[in-house]
PLY file of the C-alpha trace (Angstrom):
ply
format ascii 1.0
element vertex 100
property float x
property float y
property float z
element edge 99
property int vertex1
property int vertex2
end_header
109.09 210.50 37.26
110.55 208.91 34.14
114.19 208.01 33.91
115.82 208.07 30.50
119.04 206.10 30.03
121.64 208.26 28.38
124.22 206.89 25.97
127.75 208.08 25.43
129.89 207.36 22.40
133.57 207.10 21.66
134.17 207.58 17.97
136.85 207.83 15.32
136.59 210.19 12.38
138.91 209.96 9.35
139.74 212.13 6.37
139.76 208.96 4.27
141.19 205.47 4.20
144.59 205.64 5.90
144.12 209.41 6.31
144.14 211.65 9.35
142.31 210.22 12.39
140.46 211.96 15.22
139.19 210.27 18.40
136.39 211.91 20.38
133.60 211.36 22.88
130.01 212.65 22.80
126.51 212.04 24.14
124.95 212.62 20.68
126.84 210.76 17.97
124.58 211.87 15.11
124.86 215.56 15.99
128.61 215.38 16.56
129.31 213.47 13.34
127.16 215.99 11.46
129.21 218.84 12.95
132.38 217.17 11.70
130.86 216.48 8.25
129.74 220.07 7.77
132.92 221.55 9.28
130.72 223.73 11.48
133.17 223.73 14.39
136.61 225.29 13.88
139.60 223.23 14.85
141.59 220.12 14.00
138.91 218.19 12.09
137.95 221.19 9.98
141.58 222.04 9.22
142.41 218.48 8.12
139.03 217.66 6.49
138.33 214.82 8.93
134.67 214.21 8.15
133.98 210.45 7.88
132.68 208.51 10.86
134.53 205.20 10.59
134.16 203.72 14.09
132.09 204.18 17.24
131.12 202.35 20.38
128.43 203.05 22.94
128.65 203.28 26.75
126.01 203.76 29.44
128.41 205.60 31.77
130.27 208.76 30.76
133.23 207.76 32.93
133.66 204.55 30.93
133.39 206.46 27.65
136.02 209.00 28.70
138.34 206.24 29.90
138.01 204.46 26.54
138.61 207.72 24.64
141.82 208.26 26.61
142.91 204.67 25.91
142.29 205.01 22.17
144.18 208.30 22.04
147.21 206.62 23.65
147.25 203.72 21.18
149.52 203.88 18.15
148.03 204.86 14.80
148.41 201.33 13.39
146.43 199.90 16.32
143.59 202.37 15.59
143.68 201.47 11.89
143.45 197.78 12.80
140.47 198.51 15.09
138.70 200.34 12.26
139.45 197.64 9.69
138.30 194.87 12.05
134.90 196.57 12.48
134.61 198.50 9.21
136.92 196.90 6.61
135.61 199.11 3.80
136.14 202.30 5.83
132.49 203.20 5.07
131.18 206.46 6.43
128.91 205.19 9.23
127.05 208.49 9.46
124.39 207.20 7.05
123.69 204.19 9.28
122.94 206.56 12.17
120.14 208.12 10.13
118.42 204.79 9.41
0 1
1 2
2 3
3 4
4 5
5 6
6 7
7 8
8 9
9 10
10 11
11 12
12 13
13 14
14 15
15 16
16 17
17 18
18 19
19 20
20 21
21 22
22 23
23 24
24 25
25 26
26 27
27 28
28 29
29 30
30 31
31 32
32 33
33 34
34 35
35 36
36 37
37 38
38 39
39 40
40 41
41 42
42 43
43 44
44 45
45 46
46 47
47 48
48 49
49 50
50 51
51 52
52 53
53 54
54 55
55 56
56 57
57 58
58 59
59 60
60 61
61 62
62 63
63 64
64 65
65 66
66 67
67 68
68 69
69 70
70 71
71 72
72 73
73 74
74 75
75 76
76 77
77 78
78 79
79 80
80 81
81 82
82 83
83 84
84 85
85 86
86 87
87 88
88 89
89 90
90 91
91 92
92 93
93 94
94 95
95 96
96 97
97 98
98 99
């Protein structure tokens, strides 16, 4: 029996530099970012055109990922902006790097 290690991701989407931010968690970052980019799921990100993946981190345990998502959601907006700029100073859309 083969055992495949699953990965879980906490991510931040943005409408643009200094725009609206969305924090989420998923087990398939490429699929989820694509859903945001194509506005295929109704809701907050579609309404506010939040379609650029600007930050993500990977976890082996879903419990750790959910805990980090909750932490990020509690942090002030400026803290989240600093986190993005520390890791992605150009606010590049990281979706393309997922496809490489």
